[in-house]
N, C-alpha and C positions, 0 to 999 in steps of 0.2 A: 155327665151331670148338666142339667139345663142351665143356660146362661141368659134366658129370655127375661126381660123386665118389662115394666109398663112404659108405654110411650110418654116421653116428657117433652116432646117438641123437637124442633130442628134448629141447628145453629145457622148463622147467616150464610155459611158455605154449603148448606143443605145437609150436613151430617146429622143423622138421627141420634137423639139422646134418650137414655133409658133411666127409669126410676125403679129401684129395687127395694122391696120391703122385707126386712128381717124381723122375725118374731120368735119369742121364746114361749115356754109353756105356761108362763104366768101372765101373759097378755101384753108384755112390753113390746113395742114396735119401734123400729128405726127405719126411716125412709132415706135412701142414699142414692144420689145421682152419679152416673159415670162422667158427667161433666164436672170437673174440679174435685171429684171425690167428695162432693158436698153432702153433709148430713142435713137434709131438708127438714125433717121432722123427727122428734123423739118423744114417744108417748110413755108416760110413767104414772103410776097410781098415787093418789093421796092416801091418807090414813084410813079413809072410808072405802077405798077401792075404786074411786072415781078417777078416770084417766084424763090427762091433759098433755098437750104438746108443750114441752119445756125448752125447745130449741127455737131461737129466732130464725126467721127465714122468709121466703117469698113464695107466691103461688105459681109463678111462671118461670120458665127457662129464660125468657127475655130479660126479666128483672135480674137474674143472676149474672147474665152476660154484661149488664150495665153496672153491677154492684161494685162500689169502691171500698166496701168495708169487710170484704173477705168472709161473709157470713157462711159458716159451716164448712169451709173449704180446706183441702189439703194445701199446705204452704211449703214451697220449695222452689229452686233447689236449696235456697238458704233463707230460713226464717229470720226475721229481725232486720235491723238496719245495718248497712255497710257504708262507712264514711266516704262520701264523694263517689260512691260506686267503684272505688278502686280496689282491685283484687290482685294480689301477687301470690302465685302458687307455682311450684315447679320451676322456679327461677325466672318466670315470665310475668309480665304485667298485663292485666286485662281491664278494660273499662266497661263496667256494667251500666245499664240504663239507670238514670236517676228519676225515679217515679215518686219520690217523697221529698219535695223541695230539691235541695242540692245533694240528696243522698238516695241510696238504693234501699228498697224495703221488700221483704217477702217474695224474693225471686224475680222481681221486676214486673212490668206491665203485662208481660206474657208468661208469667210464672205458672206453677202447677195448678193454681186455682183457675186458670184459663184453658187447661188441657182437657181434651176428650180422651179419657182413659180407656184402655182396652179391658174388657171384662174377661178374666181368666176362669173364674169359678163363681157360681152362685147356687146356694141351697137355701133352705128355710131359715137358717140362722147364721150363715157365713157368706161373705162376699170378698172376692180377691180382685183388685184392680191393678193393672200394670201400665207403666209408661216408659217408653224408650226416649230418653232425652238426648238428642244428638249433640255432638261437639259443636259449640257455638250457639246453642239455644240460649237466648237472652245474654249472649256473649260469655257464658260460662264454658270453661275448657272441659274436654273429655266427653266420651260417650257414656252415659249413665243409665242403667236399667233400675227402675224403682218398682216395688210392689207395695201396696197397702192392703192389709187384711183386716176386715171388720168382722167381729164375732159377737153375737148376742147370746149370752149364756143363761142357763136356767137358774143361776143364782143372781140374776139381775145385774150382770156386768156387760157394758158395751166396751169390748176390748179392741184397740187399734194397734196393729203391728206394722212397722215400717222397715223395709229392707232395701238396700241399694248396693250396687257394685259399679266400678268405673274402670276404664282402660287408660286413664291418664290422671295425674294428680289434679284434684279439684276440691271444692267445698260442698258439703251436704249437711243440711240442718233441717229436718222435716218435722212438721207439727200439724195440728188441726186447729181451725179458728172458729169453732162453734161458740155462740153466745147463749148462755143459759139463763132462764128465769124459772125457778122452781114453782112459782105460783101459776105458771102458764105464760106462754110467750106473749099473749095479748093482755096481760093483767096490769100493765103499767110499768113499774120499775122495781129494781131489786134493793132499794135503799133500806127496806125493813128487814131484809134477810141477813143471816148471820154467816160470816166468813171466817174460815180458819186457814192459815197458810203455814206449812211446816218449814219455817225459815226464820233465822235470827239475823240474817244479813241480806243485803241487796246490792245492786250495782247502780249507784246514782247516775243521773244523766244531766247533760246540759239542756238548755231550753229547746234545742233542736232535736232532742230525743236521743242523742248519741251518748254512750257511756263515757264517764270521765276517766274510767280505768280503775277506779277505786272499788273495793269490796268493803262496804260500810255496815256498821251495826244498825239494827232497826230499833233497838231499845229506846224508849222515850218518844218515838215518832208515831204519828197517827197511821202510818203505813205498816205498823207492827200488828200482824194478825196471828202471831204465834199462839195466842190464846183467843178463843172465839170472841168476835166483836161484831156489833151491828155496823153494817156498811155505811148507812147514812150518817150515823153519829160520828164515825171515824172521818168521813169526808168533810163534814161540817166543822169538826174540831180542827182538822189540818188546815183548812182554808182560813178559818177565823184566827188561828194562831200564826198565820203567815209562814207556814212550813213550805219552804221553797219547792221541794219535790212534789208536794201535793197541789200547791196553788198554781204551779206552772201549767198543769194539764187539767185543772178543774176537777180533779179526782184521782182515781187509781190508774196508773199506766206505767208499771214498773216490772223489771225482771228481778225475781226473788231467787236467792241462792239456797236451794233446798238442803235441809239437814238430812243426814243418813248416809249409809254406805252405798257402794255401787250395787246395782240390781234394782228390782222393783221395790219402791218405797212410797210411803204416804206423802202426797204433795200438798193437797188442799181439800177443803170441805165446804159445802154450801148447804144451808138449812133454811127452810121456809116454815115458820111456826104456824101460819094460817092453814096450810095444807098438810103439814107434817112431812113433806118430802125432804129427803136428805140425800146428798150426793157426795161421795168420797172420790177423790182422784188420786190414783196411784200411777207412778211413772218410773222409768229407768233413767230419765234425763236429769242433768245436774241443776237445771234452772227452770223457772216457769214465769213467763210474762203474763201478768194479770192486768186486764183492761176492762173497766166498768162502763164502756160505751159513753164516755164523757162527751164525745163530740157529736153524738146523734142529734139531728134536728128535723124531726118529722119524716123519718124514713118510712115509706109505705110497705108494710109487711104482709104476711099471710092473713087471710080471713078478715080483711079490712082493718087490721091493726095498724096503728101508727106508732113507730118506735121513736120515743124522745130520749133525751140524755138519761143514762142509767137504766135503760130498758132491759139490759141483760149484762152478763159478765162473761168475758172470754178467759179461758185458762189455756195457755199455750206452752206446754212442756217442751223444752228445747235447750240447746247450748246457748250461752250468753250472746246477746247482740254484739256485732262488730268484733267478734273474737279474733279475727286475723290481725286487727290493729291494737290488740291488747294481749300481750304475751302471757300475762298472768291468768287469762281466762282459758277454760278447757277448749281444745282445738276442734275446729270444724273440718279440718283437712281429711280427705279420703284419698287413699292411694291405690293403685292397681294391686290386686291380690288381697286387699282388705275387704271385709264385709261389714257394711253399716247395718246396725239393727237398733231400733228403739221401740219401746212399747208403752202404751198408756191405757189405763182402765178407768172408766166412769162407773162407779158402783152405786146402785140406787137402793134405797131403803126408806122406811117411814118411821116416824116417832109419834 
């Protein structure tokens, strides 16, 4: 099976990077780079059949190499924050790099978003990327082999599956960091769109973004999207009401504790009334970090677009942040002989 892709430029060390286009029979397209496993573009139709790119991104590889916002990328070895970068597994202590103030985030400065993945398989609607993460990469212990499989199905689902194995006790928590705007990536902001999150609880954080360790109810908070709610109205209300968790970050940047049993379950939905585009997110993970790009300040994106605050919204299905330092959170530890697997589906439709 061919694994050739389109040339997407070269990294500073001269390594060639490819861009792969997945298509289904309905015209949906996903453009994915083997640098960072990045979803560069995702074209979906509106209610009249007109297609638009609904994923924020950049025109060039150079921009992705410099990107500090993880646009579209695979996140690993461990998504989310780790307090002071301190990791204790297998009875040993490890000091990870602190790339988010005094803390570690999203696998470190050289995490999986900075990796040139090996292409194992590529066909018209399926791409398999592989990375061998050696013992000591970003100071994580254990040799870890990871594959990410992207599938674009004829029922308009972009499915991502993550698999990993290790030869020594370590932590693994993998996700994707795409930002979505269902009106089109260059349309402005998502404040007029409607958000639903299948959660009645969340993990509150300190001002530094680290979890307090509490699993708290959402009822009565502007962060409660268990019933569909307008994003802009919720953010405005939360800030005006001096809700600590909303005001501290100027919007939504929280880990939601998803309702439902183990296995694939509904996690969240986004709807744009103007275009009629609707996206459901299903996942096997227990949590979902949701971030509404509160911190964007004139980020230069694709096609001349400029991404300001709230230009898109990221859905990051994962284990809870800083799980090793909170024993009541689901564990991120992976041991030899165990198989890590998680899956997420982005399901597109129109209304």
